[in-house]
C-alpha positions as semicolon CSV with decimal commas, in nm:
position;residue;x (nm);y (nm);z (nm)
1;M;-1,967;-1,533;-2,514
2;R;-1,625;-1,575;-2,672
3;S;-1,452;-1,536;-3,006
4;A;-1,385;-1,834;-3,226
5;P;-1,108;-1,854;-3,488
6;L;-1,195;-1,916;-3,855
7;L;-1,091;-2,250;-4,002
8;P;-0,810;-2,192;-4,256
9;V;-0,975;-2,367;-4,546
10;D;-1,061;-2,265;-4,905
11;A;-1,440;-2,242;-4,929
12;T;-1,441;-2,291;-5,308
13;D;-1,247;-2,613;-5,276
14;V;-1,484;-2,736;-5,000
15;F;-1,785;-2,659;-5,224
16;D;-1,635;-2,836;-5,530
17;D;-1,528;-3,138;-5,332
18;I;-1,871;-3,179;-5,165
19;A;-2,055;-3,128;-5,492
20;A;-1,828;-3,384;-5,675
21;A;-1,904;-3,642;-5,394
22;K;-2,283;-3,613;-5,435
23;R;-2,482;-3,839;-5,654
24;Q;-2,678;-3,728;-5,951
25;P;-2,902;-3,536;-5,995
26;R;-2,794;-3,332;-5,682
27;R;-2,433;-3,316;-5,807
28;G;-2,548;-3,145;-6,125
29;R;-2,777;-2,907;-5,941
30;M;-2,499;-2,796;-5,713
31;Q;-2,257;-2,753;-5,994
32;A;-2,516;-2,550;-6,194
33;A;-2,559;-2,322;-5,884
34;R;-2,182;-2,279;-5,839
35;G;-2,161;-1,925;-5,977
36;E;-2,446;-1,800;-5,759
37;V;-2,311;-1,972;-5,451
38;L;-1,957;-1,842;-5,486
39;A;-2,092;-1,491;-5,550
40;A;-2,293;-1,528;-5,222
41;Y;-1,978;-1,630;-5,045
42;Q;-1,805;-1,312;-5,155
43;G;-2,109;-1,105;-5,047
44;Y;-2,096;-1,268;-4,704
45;E;-1,721;-1,185;-4,660
46;D;-1,781;-0,829;-4,776
47;A;-2,065;-0,781;-4,529
48;V;-1,928;-0,939;-4,212
49;P;-2,018;-0,910;-3,934
50;E;-2,345;-0,742;-4,050
51;V;-2,466;-1,041;-4,260
52;G;-2,821;-1,035;-4,131
53;G;-2,955;-0,829;-4,420
54;L;-2,803;-1,024;-4,706
55;D;-3,024;-1,090;-5,013
56;E;-3,084;-1,458;-5,078
57;A;-2,913;-1,616;-5,374
58;Q;-3,135;-1,674;-5,682
59;L;-3,135;-2,055;-5,678
60;T;-3,409;-2,285;-5,808
61;D;-3,596;-2,493;-5,555
62;P;-3,416;-2,813;-5,668
63;Q;-3,085;-2,631;-5,624
64;K;-3,179;-2,513;-5,279
65;E;-3,273;-2,870;-5,185
66;A;-2,940;-2,997;-5,312
67;M;-2,752;-2,743;-5,111
68;R;-2,931;-2,836;-4,790
69;H;-2,888;-3,207;-4,870
70;A;-2,515;-3,143;-4,898
71;F;-2,502;-3,065;-4,529
72;T;-2,765;-3,298;-4,382
73;V;-2,677;-3,610;-4,577
74;E;-2,298;-3,621;-4,545
75;T;-2,043;-3,718;-4,794
76;K;-1,679;-3,791;-4,701
77;P;-1,572;-3,422;-4,773
78;M;-1,855;-3,293;-4,553
79;T;-1,767;-3,535;-4,273
80;T;-1,405;-3,418;-4,298
81;L;-1,511;-3,055;-4,281
82;R;-1,735;-3,121;-3,980
83;G;-1,448;-3,289;-3,798
84;R;-1,204;-3,014;-3,872
85;L;-1,450;-2,748;-3,750
86;L;-1,544;-2,928;-3,427
87;K;-1,224;-3,099;-3,315
88;R;-1,018;-2,786;-3,261
89;I;-0,921;-2,727;-2,904
90;S;-0,995;-2,356;-2,945
91;V;-1,365;-2,427;-2,992
92;A;-1,409;-2,722;-2,761
93;R;-1,627;-2,498;-2,543
94;C;-1,924;-2,340;-2,717
95;P;-1,838;-1,981;-2,821
96;F;-2,202;-1,873;-2,801
97;C;-2,230;-1,939;-2,427
98;G;-1,886;-2,033;-2,301
99;I;-2,037;-2,309;-2,091
100;S;-2,090;-2,636;-2,271
101;E;-1,906;-2,864;-2,518
102;S;-1,929;-2,774;-2,888
103;S;-2,100;-3,079;-3,023
104;T;-2,295;-2,939;-3,321
105;L;-2,249;-2,692;-3,609
106;D;-2,485;-2,396;-3,611
107;H;-2,564;-2,225;-3,940
108;Y;-2,522;-1,856;-3,836
109;L;-2,741;-1,767;-4,136
110;P;-2,997;-2,054;-4,131
111;K;-2,979;-2,302;-4,415
112;E;-3,355;-2,295;-4,461
113;Q;-3,347;-1,930;-4,559
114;Y;-3,000;-1,918;-4,705
115;P;-2,926;-2,266;-4,847
116;E;-2,635;-2,119;-5,041
117;F;-2,442;-2,110;-4,712
118;S;-2,522;-2,467;-4,614
119;V;-2,164;-2,582;-4,647
120;F;-1,980;-2,244;-4,633
121;P;-1,722;-2,293;-4,358
122;K;-1,741;-1,936;-4,237
123;N;-2,114;-1,974;-4,174
124;L;-2,074;-2,296;-3,972
125;V;-2,013;-2,212;-3,611
126;P;-1,927;-2,483;-3,355
127;S;-2,191;-2,469;-3,078
128;C;-2,347;-2,673;-2,801
129;A;-2,683;-2,834;-2,858
130;V;-2,858;-2,590;-2,617
131;C;-2,742;-2,277;-2,802
132;N;-2,803;-2,430;-3,142
133;T;-3,164;-2,517;-3,037
134;R;-3,236;-2,175;-2,878
135;K;-3,087;-1,978;-3,168
136;R;-3,290;-2,177;-3,431
137;D;-3,344;-1,976;-3,748
138;R;-3,363;-1,630;-3,607
139;I;-3,141;-1,343;-3,738
140;L;-3,267;-0,991;-3,683
141;D;-3,475;-0,851;-3,402
142;E;-3,790;-0,711;-3,557
143;G;-3,811;-0,421;-3,314
144;T;-3,450;-0,291;-3,333
145;N;-3,330;-0,455;-3,666
146;V;-3,017;-0,554;-3,473
147;R;-2,873;-0,902;-3,510
148;M;-3,002;-1,118;-3,229
149;F;-2,679;-1,315;-3,181
150;L;-2,308;-1,249;-3,198
151;H;-2,112;-1,406;-3,477
152;P;-1,825;-1,569;-3,281
153;C;-1,596;-1,567;-3,584
154;Y;-1,640;-1,196;-3,671
155;D;-1,789;-0,992;-3,385
156;V;-1,532;-0,846;-3,151
157;I;-1,622;-0,899;-2,787
158;P;-1,570;-0,564;-2,609
159;D;-1,274;-0,573;-2,369
160;V;-1,453;-0,371;-2,110
161;A;-1,661;-0,503;-1,821
162;F;-2,028;-0,553;-1,923
163;L;-2,117;-0,879;-1,741
164;A;-2,204;-0,849;-1,369
165;V;-2,313;-1,100;-1,106
166;R;-2,462;-1,032;-0,768
167;A;-2,400;-1,291;-0,492
168;R;-2,585;-1,286;-0,168
169;M;-2,643;-1,524;0,121
170;E;-3,005;-1,580;0,218
171;A;-3,122;-1,828;0,483
172;D;-2,794;-2,030;0,452
173;A;-2,831;-2,047;0,072
174;L;-2,623;-1,876;-0,195
175;I;-2,827;-1,672;-0,438
176;L;-2,667;-1,569;-0,768
177;S;-2,800;-1,335;-1,036
178;Y;-2,626;-1,243;-1,359
179;R;-2,699;-0,937;-1,567
180;L;-2,554;-0,705;-1,832
181;T;-2,461;-0,347;-1,766
182;R;-2,377;-0,083;-2,030
183;P;-2,035;0,066;-1,957
184;A;-1,948;0,428;-2,036
185;G;-1,849;0,471;-2,395
186;M;-2,026;0,170;-2,530
187;S;-2,265;0,241;-2,812
188;L;-2,627;0,163;-2,766
189;Q;-2,629;-0,067;-3,068
190;T;-2,335;-0,269;-2,930
191;F;-2,506;-0,302;-2,590
192;Q;-2,840;-0,406;-2,758
193;H;-2,655;-0,671;-2,959
194;L;-2,487;-0,807;-2,643
195;R;-2,810;-0,795;-2,447
196;S;-3,012;-0,977;-2,719
197;H;-2,747;-1,258;-2,733
198;F;-2,751;-1,281;-2,356
199;N;-3,128;-1,292;-2,321
200;E;-3,218;-1,508;-2,618
201;L;-2,965;-1,774;-2,509
202;N;-3,094;-1,754;-2,152
203;L;-2,747;-1,699;-2,023
204;A;-2,841;-1,542;-1,693
205;D;-3,013;-1,861;-1,571
206;R;-2,761;-2,096;-1,737
207;Y;-2,464;-1,909;-1,579
208;R;-2,646;-1,918;-1,237
209;R;-2,715;-2,289;-1,250
210;M;-2,374;-2,389;-1,384
211;G;-2,207;-2,158;-1,136
212;L;-2,370;-2,329;-0,845
213;E;-2,279;-2,670;-0,990
214;H;-1,918;-2,556;-1,042
215;L;-1,885;-2,416;-0,691
216;G;-1,985;-2,755;-0,545
217;G;-1,661;-2,891;-0,680
218;Q;-1,464;-2,608;-0,527
219;Y;-1,589;-2,671;-0,170
220;P;-1,293;-2,880;-0,056
221;A;-1,041;-2,612;-0,163
222;L;-1,235;-2,333;0,001
223;R;-1,269;-2,539;0,320
224;R;-0,892;-2,595;0,327
225;A;-0,825;-2,223;0,269
226;F;-1,067;-2,131;0,558
227;G;-0,886;-2,384;0,783
228;S;-0,928;-2,447;1,152
229;G;-0,839;-2,081;1,209
230;E;-1,142;-1,982;1,009
231;N;-0,949;-1,738;0,785
232;A;-1,200;-1,557;0,570
233;E;-0,926;-1,351;0,412
234;R;-0,751;-1,661;0,274
235;V;-1,081;-1,772;0,116
236;A;-1,122;-1,434;-0,048
237;Q;-0,763;-1,437;-0,172
238;K;-0,808;-1,785;-0,324
239;L;-1,119;-1,665;-0,507
240;I;-0,936;-1,356;-0,633
241;E;-0,646;-1,565;-0,765
242;G;-0,902;-1,795;-0,942
243;A;-1,068;-1,495;-1,094
244;E;-0,738;-1,363;-1,222
245;D;-0,657;-1,695;-1,379
246;F;-0,987;-1,706;-1,559
247;E;-0,950;-1,345;-1,679
248;E;-0,601;-1,409;-1,812
249;V;-0,730;-1,699;-2,026
250;S;-1,082;-1,590;-2,114
251;G;-1,107;-1,212;-2,070
252;P;-1,281;-0,982;-1,811
253;N;-1,636;-1,094;-1,896
254;Y;-1,594;-1,464;-1,848
255;W;-1,880;-1,582;-1,633
256;L;-1,671;-1,775;-1,388
257;A;-1,424;-1,492;-1,342
258;K;-1,720;-1,265;-1,260
259;L;-1,852;-1,525;-1,009
260;Y;-1,527;-1,563;-0,828
261;R;-1,478;-1,190;-0,792
262;A;-1,833;-1,147;-0,665
263;L;-1,783;-1,415;-0,405
264;A;-1,445;-1,278;-0,299
265;G;-1,623;-0,951;-0,212
266;N;-1,897;-1,125;-0,015
267;E;-1,788;-1,135;0,350
268;D;-2,061;-1,375;0,457
269;F;-1,968;-1,633;0,193
270;C;-1,592;-1,613;0,267
271;D;-1,656;-1,629;0,642
272;G;-1,796;-1,977;0,635
273;G;-2,098;-1,914;0,419
274;F;-1,937;-2,134;0,148
275;E;-2,074;-2,431;0,347
276;A;-2,396;-2,363;0,152
277;I;-2,228;-2,500;-0,161
278;R;-2,123;-2,832;-0,011
279;I;-2,260;-3,122;-0,208
280;Q;-2,388;-3,392;0,021
281;P;-2,275;-3,749;-0,073
282;Q;-2,554;-3,960;-0,218
283;P;-2,653;-4,269;-0,022
284;H;-2,575;-4,602;-0,185
C-alpha cells in the first residue's frame, strides 16, 4: 500500500485527442458525449477520494460502447497516455500492494459501470496484474458501505504503524504472519478501509510468500554478519539498518521494513536460525 502521484496531464485534451483519433461512428459518439463526460470528470475531482457513490453519466448505450472502445482498442493518443502512466519510476512498483511491477492500468471506478471514466487519467491507476485481477469491478463493501480499496492517487496512507508481522521459528522453519492492527486515534472507518484493501488483495499471504522469497537472497549477507564468531547481535543490527533504510524510502508500514524489524527482534532467527532461509542450489 503506497501513494502514487497524479500524471500532470490535461484530461480534456486527452479526451479530445483520443476521440479525434477514433474512426466513425465512434468518433461522433464520443464527441456527442463530450459534455456529459467532462461534467463527470469535474464530479470525480469534486468527490475524491470518496468517488464510490458517484452517479453514472447519462450516456446512450452506443456512447458507452464508444467510451470503453477508446480504452480497449488503442489509438496513438491512448497508447501515449498508457506509456506515460506506466513508465514513471515512481509507479514502477504496484501502489496497491507494493510488491510487484506495475504492468497494467486499473480503472479505479470500473469502465463497465462508469464508461465515462474509461480514458480519464485520474481514474487510471498503474497496478500489477494480480491486484488488477483481484480488484475486478468492485467498489463499495455492501455491509459497511466503505470503499473496498484505497485510491493510491488520493487516499492518504496514515503515517502511524498499522501493519504488523509475527516471525517465529518452528521445527527449523521460519513462520511469518502479517496482520493489521488499529492504532490509538485511528478512526474505525479508516481502519475498515485499510483492512478491506488488505484482505481483498490477499496481502497477508502475498507478503508472507514474497518475504520468504526475498529473505533467501539475503542469506549470504546474514551469514557474513553472523561470522565465525556467531555474533547474533551483528545479525540483528544489520536487519535493523535494513529496516531503517526501507522506512526512510517507503514509510513505517512498508512490508519489508516490518519484516526486518520482526526478525531483528527474534533471538532464535538471529542466533543462527536464519539458516532456515538458505536456498539450496538446484542440481544441473
